[in-house]
N, C-alpha and C positions, 0 to 999 in steps of 0.2 A: 511482732518481730522485735527482738532485743538487739539493739545496735551496740557494738562494742568498738569504740573508737581507739585506733592505733596512732598515738602522736608521733611526732618526730622524735627519733632516738628512742623509740619504745618498741615493745613487743607484747602480743597478746595470743593466748591459746584458748580454744574453747571446745568443749564437748556437748554444748547446748544446741540441739538440732534446730532451736527456734532463733538462733543468733545469726548475725551477719557482722563480719569483721570489716571496718572500713578505715581507710586513711585518705586523707585529704592533701591537696597541693603538692604532689609530688614534682619537683622540678628536677634537680640534679641528683636528689636522693633516689634511693631505690627501695621498693617494696618487694619483699620475697613473700609470695602466698603459697602456703602448703596445705594440701587436704589429704586425709586419708579416708578413702571412700568406704572401706571396710568397717572402721571403727567410727565413722562420722565425726572426725576430730578435725579442726582446722587451726592453723596458726598463720601469724602475719608479723613481720617485722618491717619498720621503716628506718633504715640506717641512713646516716648522713656522709660517712667518709669510709674510704676503703680499708685503711690500716690504723690500728691502734698505737703504732709505734710513735706517732706524732704527739700522743698524749697518753702515756701508759697509766697515769693516775686516774684520768677521766674513763678509761676503759674498765677499771675495776668499779668505779662508781656507776656508770652507765654503759655497760657492754653493748647494748643494742644501738649505740651510737656509731659503732664501726662494724664492717662486714666481717673482719677476721675474728672478732669475738662475739658478735650478735648472731651470725648464722649458725654457728656450732651450738650456741645456747638455745636457739629455737628448736633445732633438731633434738637436742638432749632432753628438752622439756616435753617434746612430743613422744620421744621414746619412753620416757618416764610413765606416759599414759598408755603404754603398750602398743604404740604405733611401731610399724616395721618399715624399714627403708624401701623395701621392694614395693610397698603398696603406696608410697607417697607420690602425689601429683604436685609438681612444682611449677610455678609460674613467676617470672620476673617482670617488674613494671617500673618505669621511671627512667632515670639516667639522662635527662634532657640537658641541653646546653642553654641554659637561661642565665641572663646577666653576665654572660662571658663570651661577648661578641667576637673578640679576637682569638678566642680559644686558648687563651693563656693558661688557664688552670685545668680545663677539661675534667672537672670533678665528676660530672655525670658519666663520661666515658670510663674514667678510671674505676668508678664504682661498679659499673657493668662488668668491666674485665675482671675485677676481684671476684664477683659472684661466680662468673663463669669458671674461673680458676678453681675456686673452692668446690663447686659442684663437680668438676671434672676429676679433681683429685679424690674426691669421695665416692666417685662412680654413681652419682645422682644424675639421671637425666632431667632436662628442663623441658616441660611439656609445651609451654608457649612463652613468648616474650613480646612485651609492648614497651620498647626502649627507645631512646635518643630523641632526635629532633629538637625543636624549641617550644614544646608545648607543656603546660601543666596537666597533670592527670590525677584523678581520684579513683581508687581502687577499692572494689567490694568483693568479699569472698563469703559465700553462704555455706554454713557448716553442714546443713541437712544434705545437700547434694554436690557441693563443691563447684557450683557455678560461680564464675568470676566475671565481673563486669568492670569496664573501664569507661570513665567519663573524662573527655578531653575538654580543655578550654578553647581550642581554635581548630577546626569549628566545633561548637558546642554539640556534642552528640555522645551517645552511650552505645557500647557494643560489648559483646562477650568475647573472652579469650580462653 
């Protein structure tokens, strides 16, 4: 099995059926997992912030850092590989409230809201979500069959979504 790591502010797409996309330590960040079961193509983004307007120059350099620039890029990349919107299975993971005990910034919540807005506006249904709370998550997406697993930090366990 070929492991493709999706780092923070990173995006990866694969059509290798022997690959698994993985991102680690999702706190307030969000991972969007997208799978096309017809073409056996998978994509994942690990974005940090909801809107690129806070750092427009950074969004040009690293579009996957932001939901509003990275999510469209992920879909455009998958469409370039002949994926169709109607075939895509989308899952959302992360958006926790970590190191924000008073809820002053609510970055995780704002990240989640932005993803939902973008998908709603685009007419893309979300098949599953594992968001919120105060735990770190690791997400894996298997290209071959679209299986998605989540491993949480507290309590340490793994499950499918």
